[in-house]
MARTI-683379 format. One record per residue (C-alpha): chain; x, y negated, z. Coordinates in nm, 2 decimals, padded with zeros to 4 digits. Each point is the difference from the previous one (the first is absolute). Layout:
N
chaine:x:y:z
A:X:Y:Z
...
END
This chain:
114
chaine:x:y:z
A:09.56:-11.77:09.06
A:00.22:00.27:00.13
A:00.35:00.07:-00.12
A:00.17:00.32:-00.10
A:00.29:00.11:00.21
A:00.25:00.29:-00.04
A:-00.13:00.30:00.18
A:00.34:00.11:00.13
A:00.15:-00.33:00.13
A:-00.30:-00.25:00.01
A:00.17:-00.25:-00.22
A:-00.22:-00.22:-00.22
A:00.27:-00.12:-00.25
A:00.07:00.20:-00.31
A:00.20:-00.03:-00.32
A:-00.17:00.10:-00.32
A:00.21:00.24:-00.20
A:-00.25:00.12:-00.27
A:-00.37:00.01:-00.06
A:-00.14:00.20:00.29
A:00.34:00.03:00.18
A:00.12:-00.23:00.28
A:00.30:00.02:00.23
A:-00.03:-00.08:00.37
A:00.27:-00.16:00.20
A:00.05:00.33:00.18
A:00.11:00.16:-00.33
A:-00.31:00.21:-00.06
A:-00.15:00.00:-00.35
A:-00.38:-00.05:00.02
A:-00.18:00.15:-00.30
A:-00.33:00.13:00.13
A:-00.27:-00.18:00.19
A:00.03:00.23:00.30
A:00.36:-00.13:00.04
A:-00.15:-00.32:00.13
A:-00.21:-00.08:00.30
A:-00.24:-00.29:00.07
A:00.11:-00.27:00.24
A:-00.25:-00.03:00.28
A:-00.11:-00.33:00.13
A:-00.03:-00.08:00.37
A:-00.37:-00.03:-00.02
A:-00.03:00.35:-00.15
A:00.22:00.14:00.28
A:-00.22:-00.17:00.26
A:-00.31:00.15:-00.16
A:00.16:00.35:00.01
A:00.10:-00.05:00.36
A:-00.35:-00.10:00.10
A:-00.15:00.29:-00.20
A:00.23:00.24:00.19
A:-00.09:-00.14:00.33
A:-00.37:00.04:-00.08
A:00.05:00.36:-00.11
A:00.18:00.08:00.32
A:-00.27:-00.17:00.21
A:-00.26:00.21:-00.19
A:00.19:00.32:00.08
A:00.00:-00.09:00.37
A:-00.37:-00.09:00.00
A:-00.08:00.34:-00.15
A:00.20:00.17:00.28
A:-00.19:-00.21:00.26
A:-00.33:00.10:-00.17
A:00.09:00.36:00.03
A:00.07:-00.05:00.37
A:-00.33:-00.18:00.05
A:-00.18:00.30:-00.17
A:00.18:00.24:00.23
A:-00.10:-00.20:00.31
A:-00.35:-00.06:-00.14
A:00.06:-00.38:00.04
A:-00.27:-00.15:-00.22
A:00.08:-00.36:00.08
A:00.37:00.04:-00.08
A:-00.09:00.20:-00.31
A:-00.22:-00.28:-00.14
A:00.25:-00.27:00.08
A:00.29:00.18:-00.17
A:-00.20:00.10:-00.30
A:-00.10:-00.36:-00.05
A:00.36:-00.11:00.02
A:00.09:00.28:-00.25
A:-00.26:-00.13:-00.24
A:00.13:-00.35:00.03
A:00.36:00.12:-00.06
A:-00.12:00.19:-00.31
A:-00.19:-00.29:-00.13
A:00.29:-00.24:00.06
A:00.24:00.25:-00.18
A:-00.24:00.03:-00.29
A:-00.09:-00.37:-00.04
A:00.23:-00.25:00.16
A:00.34:00.15:-00.11
A:-00.10:00.03:-00.37
A:00.12:-00.22:-00.27
A:-00.21:-00.32:00.00
A:-00.08:00.03:-00.37
A:-00.12:00.36:00.06
A:-00.23:-00.13:00.28
A:-00.14:-00.26:-00.23
A:-00.07:00.25:-00.27
A:-00.18:00.23:00.25
A:-00.21:-00.29:00.13
A:-00.10:-00.10:-00.36
A:-00.08:00.36:-00.08
A:-00.22:00.04:00.31
A:-00.18:-00.33:-00.07
A:-00.06:00.11:-00.36
A:-00.17:00.32:00.13
A:-00.25:-00.20:00.20
A:-00.34:-00.03:-00.16
A:-00.25:-00.27:00.10
END
């Protein structure tokens, strides 16, 4: 479970003043939900970093594919498009929430008719 933190200072300790009104240690009164932020776990940060790495790799692969098309290099084109498809598949499947992947698998198995 993630904690709420103060959006301005990042503190997670609050004093409750009234219903729907808290006071942060920095002195800011927090009355609306957008005054808070969610505390991110290290696992979430790692997933975001890997996602960013894959997206940048996909961008580089697209540039290389364009160069292969310009040089009419069919072998290089096939190799890089295969890598691009693998990156897209990894981005779509492997970095998703495990519960979401399970739901998708169950949904796909339910669509099969014997």
